[in-house]
MDAnalysis code that builds the backbone (N, CA, C; Angstrom):
import MDAnalysis as mda
import numpy as np

u = mda.Universe.empty(501, n_residues=167, atom_resindex=np.repeat(np.arange(167), 3), trajectory=True)
u.add_TopologyAttr("name", ["N", "CA", "C"] * 167)
u.add_TopologyAttr("resid", np.arange(1, 168))
u.add_TopologyAttr("resname", ["MET", "PHE", "ARG", "PHE", "HIS", "PHE", "ALA", "LYS", "LYS", "ASP", "GLU", "SER", "HIS", "ALA", "THR", "TYR", "GLY", "PRO", "THR", "TYR", "LEU", "TYR", "ARG", "ALA", "LEU", "CYS", "LEU", "SER", "ILE", "ALA", "ALA", "VAL", "PHE", "PHE", "ILE", "GLY", "SER", "ILE", "PRO", "SER", "ALA", "ILE", "ARG", "ASN", "GLY", "ILE", "SER", "SER", "SER", "VAL", "LEU", "THR", "LEU", "ALA", "LEU", "ALA", "ILE", "LEU", "PHE", "LEU", "PHE", "PHE", "SER", "LEU", "TYR", "ARG", "ASP", "TYR", "TRP", "LYS", "ALA", "CYS", "ARG", "ASP", "LYS", "GLU", "GLU", "ILE", "GLU", "TYR", "ILE", "PHE", "GLY", "PHE", "TRP", "PRO", "PHE", "LEU", "ALA", "LYS", "LYS", "LYS", "ILE", "SER", "THR", "ASP", "ASP", "ILE", "LYS", "TYR", "VAL", "LYS", "VAL", "SER", "TYR", "PHE", "ARG", "ARG", "GLY", "ARG", "LYS", "GLU", "MET", "THR", "ARG", "ILE", "SER", "LEU", "VAL", "LEU", "SER", "LYS", "GLY", "ASN", "GLU", "ILE", "THR", "LEU", "GLU", "ALA", "ILE", "SER", "SER", "ARG", "LYS", "SER", "ARG", "GLY", "LYS", "SER", "GLU", "ALA", "ASN", "ALA", "TYR", "LEU", "PHE", "ALA", "SER", "PHE", "CYS", "SER", "ILE", "ALA", "LEU", "LYS", "THR", "GLU", "GLY", "SER", "SER", "SER", "PHE", "THR", "ARG", "LYS", "ILE"])
u.atoms.positions = np.array([
    [-36.717, 133.168, 236.342],
    [-37.604, 134.144, 235.764],
    [-38.204, 133.628, 234.459],
    [-37.388, 133.096, 233.586],
    [-37.883, 132.554, 232.330],
    [-37.052, 131.355, 231.949],
    [-37.636, 130.495, 231.138],
    [-36.962, 129.277, 230.709],
    [-36.402, 129.486, 229.309],
    [-35.257, 128.894, 229.043],
    [-34.639, 128.989, 227.726],
    [-35.230, 127.939, 226.793],
    [-35.249, 128.257, 225.505],
    [-35.744, 127.342, 224.478],
    [-34.735, 127.276, 223.346],
    [-34.600, 126.096, 222.754],
    [-33.736, 125.921, 221.594],
    [-34.575, 126.146, 220.346],
    [-34.100, 127.015, 219.453],
    [-34.819, 127.292, 218.205],
    [-33.835, 127.248, 217.046],
    [-34.109, 126.383, 216.092],
    [-33.264, 126.265, 214.904],
    [-33.787, 127.246, 213.858],
    [-32.974, 128.251, 213.510],
    [-33.397, 129.279, 212.556],
    [-33.334, 128.759, 211.121],
    [-32.234, 128.134, 210.764],
    [-32.068, 127.482, 209.464],
    [-31.032, 126.385, 209.645],
    [-30.485, 125.872, 208.572],
    [-29.543, 124.750, 208.667],
    [-28.227, 125.115, 209.349],
    [-27.885, 126.403, 209.382],
    [-26.590, 126.776, 209.950],
    [-26.688, 127.700, 211.166],
    [-27.886, 128.115, 211.566],
    [-28.040, 129.024, 212.702],
    [-29.107, 128.513, 213.672],
    [-28.812, 128.652, 214.962],
    [-29.771, 128.284, 216.007],
    [-29.558, 129.197, 217.207],
    [-30.596, 129.360, 218.019],
    [-30.493, 130.165, 219.231],
    [-30.967, 129.347, 220.427],
    [-30.456, 129.717, 221.588],
    [-30.849, 129.097, 222.844],
    [-31.091, 130.231, 223.822],
    [-32.350, 130.566, 224.056],
    [-32.686, 131.676, 224.930],
    [-34.190, 131.818, 225.063],
    [-34.645, 132.919, 225.666],
    [-36.082, 133.148, 225.811],
    [-36.747, 133.355, 224.449],
    [-38.019, 133.076, 224.370],
    [-38.740, 133.201, 223.108],
    [-39.123, 134.656, 222.840],
    [-39.499, 134.923, 221.594],
    [-39.998, 136.251, 221.236],
    [-41.322, 136.530, 221.932],
    [-42.073, 135.488, 222.228],
    [-43.349, 135.641, 222.919],
    [-43.145, 136.282, 224.290],
    [-42.083, 135.903, 224.989],
    [-41.773, 136.484, 226.299],
    [-41.557, 137.990, 226.180],
    [-40.757, 138.405, 225.197],
    [-40.489, 139.836, 225.017],
    [-41.739, 140.584, 224.573],
    [-42.528, 139.981, 223.696],
    [-43.765, 140.623, 223.236],
    [-44.758, 140.772, 224.383],
    [-44.826, 139.761, 225.248],
    [-45.717, 139.823, 226.401],
    [-45.295, 140.946, 227.350],
    [-44.003, 141.053, 227.629],
    [-43.503, 142.122, 228.501],
    [-43.764, 143.498, 227.895],
    [-43.575, 143.630, 226.594],
    [-43.805, 144.906, 225.917],
    [-45.288, 145.274, 225.942],
    [-46.163, 144.308, 225.749],
    [-47.597, 144.609, 225.772],
    [-48.071, 144.953, 227.185],
    [-47.527, 144.307, 228.210],
    [-47.875, 144.658, 229.593],
    [-47.396, 146.071, 229.903],
    [-46.198, 146.421, 229.433],
    [-45.688, 147.783, 229.622],
    [-46.606, 148.793, 228.946],
    [-47.079, 148.480, 227.749],
    [-47.978, 149.388, 227.030],
    [-49.298, 149.556, 227.777],
    [-49.832, 148.462, 228.324],
    [-51.090, 148.540, 229.079],
    [-50.916, 149.417, 230.313],
    [-49.835, 149.234, 231.057],
    [-49.592, 150.072, 232.235],
    [-49.413, 151.538, 231.848],
    [-48.682, 151.784, 230.781],
    [-48.442, 153.163, 230.355],
    [-49.738, 153.831, 229.899],
    [-50.502, 153.147, 229.060],
    [-51.766, 153.710, 228.566],
    [-52.766, 153.871, 229.710],
    [-52.757, 152.947, 230.657],
    [-53.645, 153.039, 231.812],
    [-53.304, 154.183, 232.744],
    [-52.056, 154.616, 232.759],
    [-51.666, 155.706, 233.658],
    [-51.949, 157.085, 233.068],
    [-52.181, 157.179, 231.769],
    [-52.390, 158.486, 231.124],
    [-53.641, 159.204, 231.644],
    [-54.837, 158.566, 231.697],
    [-56.017, 159.295, 232.200],
    [-55.849, 159.779, 233.638],
    [-55.237, 158.955, 234.480],
    [-55.011, 159.346, 235.870],
    [-54.033, 160.510, 235.961],
    [-53.005, 160.496, 235.132],
    [-52.022, 161.583, 235.139],
    [-52.641, 162.884, 234.644],
    [-53.554, 162.810, 233.686],
    [-54.199, 164.019, 233.160],
    [-55.130, 164.625, 234.206],
    [-55.909, 163.781, 234.898],
    [-56.869, 164.281, 235.884],
    [-56.208, 164.741, 237.179],
    [-55.313, 163.921, 237.725],
    [-54.792, 164.171, 239.074],
    [-53.322, 164.565, 239.111],
    [-52.677, 164.646, 237.989],
    [-51.254, 164.972, 237.969],
    [-50.408, 163.709, 237.902],
    [-49.152, 163.910, 237.573],
    [-48.232, 162.782, 237.357],
    [-47.971, 161.989, 238.639],
    [-48.079, 162.648, 239.801],
    [-47.762, 161.965, 241.056],
    [-48.764, 160.862, 241.388],
    [-49.970, 160.925, 240.828],
    [-50.974, 159.900, 241.122],
    [-50.732, 158.601, 240.357],
    [-49.917, 158.644, 239.311],
    [-49.697, 157.437, 238.506],
    [-48.235, 156.993, 238.506],
    [-47.515, 157.316, 239.571],
    [-46.099, 156.959, 239.656],
    [-45.906, 155.443, 239.678],
    [-46.734, 154.734, 240.427],
    [-46.589, 153.282, 240.529],
    [-46.821, 152.596, 239.182],
    [-47.875, 152.979, 238.479],
    [-48.141, 152.347, 237.181],
    [-47.075, 152.712, 236.157],
    [-46.561, 153.937, 236.212],
    [-45.468, 154.307, 235.306],
    [-44.196, 153.531, 235.639],
    [-43.935, 153.318, 236.924],
    [-42.761, 152.535, 237.327],
    [-42.889, 151.090, 236.845],
    [-44.077, 150.517, 236.942],
    [-44.295, 149.160, 236.436],
    [-44.153, 149.107, 234.918],
    [-44.629, 150.148, 234.234],
    [-44.478, 150.202, 232.773],
    [-43.006, 150.239, 232.388],
    [-42.220, 151.027, 233.095],
    [-40.781, 151.116, 232.811],
    [-40.090, 149.796, 233.133],
    [-40.483, 149.146, 234.222],
    [-39.907, 147.854, 234.593],
    [-40.163, 146.803, 233.510],
    [-41.391, 146.706, 233.035],
    [-41.701, 145.739, 231.980],
    [-41.057, 146.122, 230.655],
    [-40.862, 147.406, 230.422],
    [-40.141, 147.839, 229.224],
    [-38.688, 147.367, 229.302],
    [-38.067, 147.469, 230.479],
    [-36.704, 146.959, 230.658],
    [-36.652, 145.445, 230.439],
    [-37.655, 144.718, 230.946],
    [-37.711, 143.266, 230.722],
    [-37.752, 142.939, 229.239],
    [-38.505, 143.723, 228.478],
    [-38.625, 143.434, 227.041],
    [-37.368, 143.824, 226.271],
    [-36.594, 144.781, 226.780],
    [-35.378, 145.219, 226.089],
    [-34.145, 144.407, 226.478],
    [-34.226, 143.617, 227.555],
    [-33.070, 142.834, 227.995],
    [-32.909, 141.596, 227.126],
    [-31.691, 141.335, 226.696],
    [-31.373, 140.166, 225.875],
    [-30.391, 139.285, 226.638],
    [-30.612, 137.995, 226.572],
    [-29.730, 137.022, 227.214],
    [-29.913, 135.706, 226.474],
    [-29.111, 135.467, 225.438],
    [-29.262, 134.245, 224.667],
    [-27.952, 133.818, 224.035],
    [-27.931, 132.557, 223.602],
    [-26.780, 131.951, 222.947],
    [-27.136, 131.732, 221.489],
    [-26.209, 132.036, 220.604],
    [-26.434, 131.902, 219.166],
    [-25.338, 131.010, 218.597],
    [-25.731, 129.918, 217.959],
    [-24.772, 128.976, 217.375],
    [-24.780, 129.120, 215.861],
    [-23.585, 129.096, 215.272],
    [-23.444, 129.209, 213.820],
    [-22.542, 128.080, 213.332],
    [-23.099, 127.194, 212.518],
    [-22.312, 126.075, 211.988],
    [-21.285, 126.545, 210.965],
    [-21.630, 127.549, 210.157],
    [-20.715, 128.034, 209.116],
    [-19.419, 128.572, 209.716],
    [-19.546, 129.403, 210.744],
    [-18.369, 130.004, 211.384],
    [-17.774, 129.106, 212.460],
    [-18.479, 128.022, 212.800],
    [-18.082, 127.103, 213.868],
    [-17.805, 127.846, 215.171],
    [-18.801, 128.640, 215.582],
    [-18.665, 129.385, 216.827],
    [-20.013, 129.513, 217.521],
    [-19.918, 129.751, 218.810],
    [-21.090, 130.006, 219.633],
    [-20.905, 131.397, 220.214],
    [-21.958, 132.201, 220.131],
    [-21.874, 133.589, 220.567],
    [-22.876, 133.811, 221.695],
    [-22.401, 134.409, 222.794],
    [-23.264, 134.745, 223.919],
    [-23.566, 136.228, 223.834],
    [-24.842, 136.565, 223.747],
    [-25.265, 137.956, 223.604],
    [-26.109, 138.310, 224.823],
    [-25.742, 139.400, 225.506],
    [-26.487, 139.801, 226.688],
    [-26.418, 141.310, 226.868],
    [-27.386, 141.846, 227.599],
    [-27.437, 143.271, 227.890],
    [-28.751, 143.881, 227.447],
    [-28.850, 145.201, 227.634],
    [-30.038, 145.933, 227.221],
    [-29.856, 146.437, 225.805],
    [-30.889, 146.205, 224.975],
    [-30.845, 146.664, 223.605],
    [-30.871, 148.179, 223.615],
    [-30.073, 148.879, 222.900],
    [-29.133, 148.516, 221.847],
    [-27.697, 148.326, 222.346],
    [-27.485, 148.346, 223.658],
    [-26.137, 148.208, 224.219],
    [-25.896, 146.749, 224.597],
    [-25.571, 145.931, 223.620],
    [-25.396, 144.499, 223.838],
    [-23.920, 144.129, 223.890],
    [-23.578, 143.261, 224.808],
    [-22.219, 142.723, 224.878],
    [-22.226, 141.347, 224.227],
    [-21.159, 141.033, 223.513],
    [-21.068, 139.750, 222.817],
    [-19.775, 139.051, 223.199],
    [-19.886, 137.747, 223.404],
    [-18.715, 136.931, 223.715],
    [-18.741, 135.732, 222.782],
    [-17.683, 135.548, 222.004],
    [-17.634, 134.456, 221.029],
    [-16.720, 133.340, 221.518],
    [-17.173, 132.101, 221.293],
    [-16.407, 130.912, 221.657],
    [-16.381, 129.996, 220.441],
    [-15.210, 129.574, 220.052],
    [-15.089, 128.639, 218.932],
    [-15.534, 127.249, 219.385],
    [-16.204, 126.511, 218.507],
    [-16.642, 125.159, 218.881],
    [-15.455, 124.215, 219.063],
    [-14.300, 124.570, 218.495],
    [-13.095, 123.760, 218.699],
    [-12.595, 123.859, 220.137],
    [-12.906, 124.975, 220.820],
    [-12.471, 125.178, 222.199],
    [-13.385, 124.496, 223.214],
    [-14.501, 123.934, 222.763],
    [-15.470, 123.325, 223.670],
    [-15.287, 121.811, 223.682],
    [-15.078, 121.259, 224.889],
    [-14.948, 119.807, 225.040],
    [-16.307, 119.133, 224.921],
    [-17.255, 119.585, 225.750],
    [-18.585, 118.987, 225.755],
    [-19.586, 119.907, 226.443],
    [-20.865, 119.599, 226.236],
    [-21.963, 120.256, 226.941],
    [-22.291, 119.372, 228.136],
    [-22.358, 119.979, 229.320],
    [-22.570, 119.196, 230.539],
    [-23.921, 119.530, 231.165],
    [-24.652, 118.485, 231.511],
    [-25.896, 118.614, 232.269],
    [-25.603, 118.070, 233.656],
    [-25.733, 118.910, 234.679],
    [-25.450, 118.457, 236.042],
    [-26.601, 118.845, 236.960],
    [-26.693, 118.131, 238.052],
    [-27.751, 118.352, 239.026],
    [-27.110, 118.680, 240.364],
    [-27.703, 119.648, 241.073],
    [-27.189, 120.034, 242.382],
    [-28.353, 120.555, 243.215],
    [-28.085, 120.739, 244.500],
    [-29.111, 121.259, 245.401],
    [-28.729, 122.662, 245.844],
    [-29.721, 123.544, 245.833],
    [-29.565, 124.895, 246.374],
    [-30.626, 125.018, 247.463],
    [-30.186, 124.872, 248.711],
    [-31.145, 124.809, 249.805],
    [-31.929, 123.517, 249.706],
    [-33.249, 123.620, 249.612],
    [-34.086, 122.434, 249.438],
    [-34.419, 122.168, 247.974],
    [-34.084, 123.103, 247.103],
    [-34.418, 122.956, 245.683],
    [-33.393, 122.127, 244.943],
    [-33.883, 121.215, 244.142],
    [-33.007, 120.472, 243.243],
    [-32.923, 121.272, 241.948],
    [-31.705, 121.541, 241.495],
    [-31.479, 122.403, 240.335],
    [-30.829, 121.613, 239.201],
    [-31.060, 122.084, 237.977],
    [-30.427, 121.541, 236.780],
    [-29.560, 122.635, 236.182],
    [-28.315, 122.296, 235.873],
    [-27.395, 123.266, 235.269],
    [-26.937, 122.734, 233.919],
    [-27.046, 123.576, 232.890],
    [-26.528, 123.272, 231.559],
    [-25.307, 124.162, 231.377],
    [-24.159, 123.564, 231.058],
    [-22.946, 124.366, 230.920],
    [-22.056, 123.835, 229.803],
    [-21.188, 124.710, 229.331],
    [-20.177, 124.353, 228.339],
    [-18.865, 124.145, 229.071],
    [-18.199, 123.027, 228.829],
    [-16.885, 122.773, 229.420],
    [-15.858, 122.993, 228.317],
    [-14.947, 123.942, 228.562],
    [-13.944, 124.298, 227.565],
    [-12.713, 123.412, 227.680],
    [-11.897, 123.413, 226.647],
    [-10.670, 122.606, 226.625],
    [-9.715, 123.007, 227.736],
    [-9.735, 124.281, 228.126],
    [-8.848, 124.780, 229.182],
    [-9.305, 124.359, 230.572],
    [-10.496, 123.755, 230.668],
    [-11.021, 123.341, 231.966],
    [-12.046, 124.310, 232.525],
    [-12.215, 125.465, 231.893],
    [-13.218, 126.430, 232.346],
    [-14.615, 125.896, 232.063],
    [-15.557, 126.351, 232.864],
    [-16.947, 125.952, 232.679],
    [-17.810, 127.201, 232.595],
    [-18.620, 127.301, 231.542],
    [-19.496, 128.451, 231.333],
    [-20.937, 127.963, 231.435],
    [-21.703, 128.546, 232.363],
    [-23.083, 128.132, 232.571],
    [-23.997, 128.767, 231.531],
    [-24.763, 127.925, 230.838],
    [-25.765, 128.414, 229.893],
    [-27.070, 128.711, 230.614],
    [-27.452, 127.801, 231.515],
    [-28.725, 127.939, 232.210],
    [-28.676, 127.159, 233.510],
    [-29.259, 127.721, 234.558],
    [-29.454, 127.014, 235.825],
    [-30.905, 127.233, 236.216],
    [-31.655, 126.142, 236.334],
    [-33.096, 126.242, 236.567],
    [-33.522, 125.149, 237.532],
    [-34.603, 125.378, 238.232],
    [-35.156, 124.378, 239.136],
    [-35.544, 123.132, 238.343],
    [-35.165, 121.970, 238.844],
    [-35.495, 120.717, 238.158],
    [-36.997, 120.505, 238.071],
    [-37.713, 121.002, 239.056],
    [-39.173, 120.869, 239.041],
    [-39.772, 121.693, 237.902],
    [-39.257, 122.902, 237.668],
    [-39.754, 123.730, 236.560],
    [-39.319, 123.171, 235.215],
    [-38.120, 122.644, 235.167],
    [-37.573, 122.148, 233.905],
    [-38.285, 120.888, 233.434],
    [-38.433, 119.929, 234.343],
    [-39.066, 118.638, 234.042],
    [-38.516, 117.986, 232.777],
    [-37.217, 118.098, 232.582],
    [-36.578, 117.430, 231.450],
    [-36.478, 118.263, 230.190],
    [-37.136, 119.418, 230.144],
    [-37.089, 120.250, 228.937],
    [-35.705, 120.852, 228.730],
    [-35.050, 121.248, 229.817],
    [-33.699, 121.804, 229.698],
    [-32.723, 120.750, 229.204],
    [-32.883, 119.517, 229.684],
    [-32.022, 118.434, 229.234],
    [-32.229, 118.161, 227.743],
    [-33.484, 118.203, 227.308],
    [-33.780, 118.005, 225.885],
    [-33.182, 119.134, 225.052],
    [-33.272, 120.371, 225.553],
    [-32.672, 121.509, 224.848],
    [-31.157, 121.391, 224.795],
    [-30.546, 120.896, 225.878],
    [-29.090, 120.697, 225.887],
    [-28.692, 119.665, 224.849],
    [-29.481, 118.596, 224.724],
    [-29.213, 117.573, 223.716],
    [-29.311, 118.169, 222.310],
    [-30.356, 118.949, 222.046],
    [-30.526, 119.579, 220.731],
    [-29.390, 120.551, 220.433],
    [-28.994, 121.339, 221.439],
    [-27.908, 122.309, 221.275],
    [-26.597, 121.595, 220.971],
    [-26.301, 120.539, 221.730],
    [-25.052, 119.794, 221.533],
    [-25.029, 119.099, 220.178],
    [-26.140, 118.503, 219.784],
    [-26.163, 117.814, 218.490],
    [-26.107, 118.798, 217.328],
    [-26.717, 119.976, 217.474],
    [-26.649, 120.986, 216.414],
    [-25.214, 121.461, 216.214],
    [-24.488, 121.646, 217.314],
    [-23.106, 122.141, 217.249],
    [-22.090, 121.017, 217.073],
    [-22.533, 119.772, 217.034],
    [-21.658, 118.591, 216.933],
    [-20.664, 118.531, 218.086],
    [-21.185, 118.709, 219.287],
    [-20.391, 118.668, 220.516],
    [-20.933, 117.521, 221.369],
    [-20.051, 116.854, 222.106],
    [-20.466, 115.752, 222.975],
    [-21.329, 116.278, 224.124],
    [-22.211, 115.430, 224.634],
    [-23.077, 115.761, 225.760],
    [-22.760, 114.816, 226.903],
    [-22.560, 115.369, 228.102],
    [-22.232, 114.560, 229.273],
    [-23.216, 114.903, 230.384],
    [-23.746, 113.876, 231.045],
    [-24.686, 114.074, 232.145],
    [-24.044, 113.590, 233.430],
    [-24.114, 114.430, 234.469],
    [-23.567, 114.075, 235.778],
    [-24.692, 114.047, 236.790],
    [-24.782, 112.972, 237.548],
    [-25.808, 112.851, 238.574],
    [-27.142, 112.467, 237.978],
    [-28.182, 112.533, 238.793],
    [-29.524, 112.232, 238.315],
    [-30.512, 113.139, 239.020],
    [-31.654, 113.284, 238.406],
    [-32.699, 114.121, 238.961],
    [-33.949, 113.287, 239.168],
    [-34.646, 113.536, 240.260],
    [-35.895, 112.821, 240.498],
    [-37.037, 113.425, 239.689],
    [-36.819, 114.614, 239.096],
    [-37.869, 115.281, 238.332],
    [-37.725, 115.094, 236.829],
    [-36.655, 114.470, 236.373],
    [-36.398, 114.359, 234.940],
    [-37.411, 113.434, 234.280],
    [-37.997, 113.891, 233.189],
    [-38.907, 113.050, 232.427],
    [-38.143, 112.380, 231.298],
    [-38.730, 111.405, 230.674],
    [-38.084, 110.709, 229.552],
    [-37.997, 111.644, 228.364],
    [-36.835, 111.654, 227.718],
    [-36.628, 112.511, 226.543],
    [-36.863, 111.700, 225.292],
])
């Protein structure tokens, strides 16, 4: 649905998730659908604009949904924040518990996919992002490198992709 981006906020904070532009675009599309349904609802009743109102609500949900990773060098932790605003769930992981950031390639049907994940000391693996290698074209790998270097965590690559561009 959307691609993640690495953004360094300051020297000690960074995020890895969708951009503000994505949320602003969804919110503006929701506003256009909502405003466009008002004249029809006034003239013909609410039942004539059910589809446009449903699309407005759908895009409003897209703009309110959060799914991103937040890294803090001061606290030495990575926080996963997800859910609908204002009801957000947070999961914190200490950088000491993370062995390395892993970039791996796999096939899902005919699609070649790229997966960015955190490998913990306990052996658990937490997926940050899984995206089509064709859509990524090396950008996800570059973001994984930036994320790992910002957090001072090792980066490991498994396999190869035919779509990867030079970083």
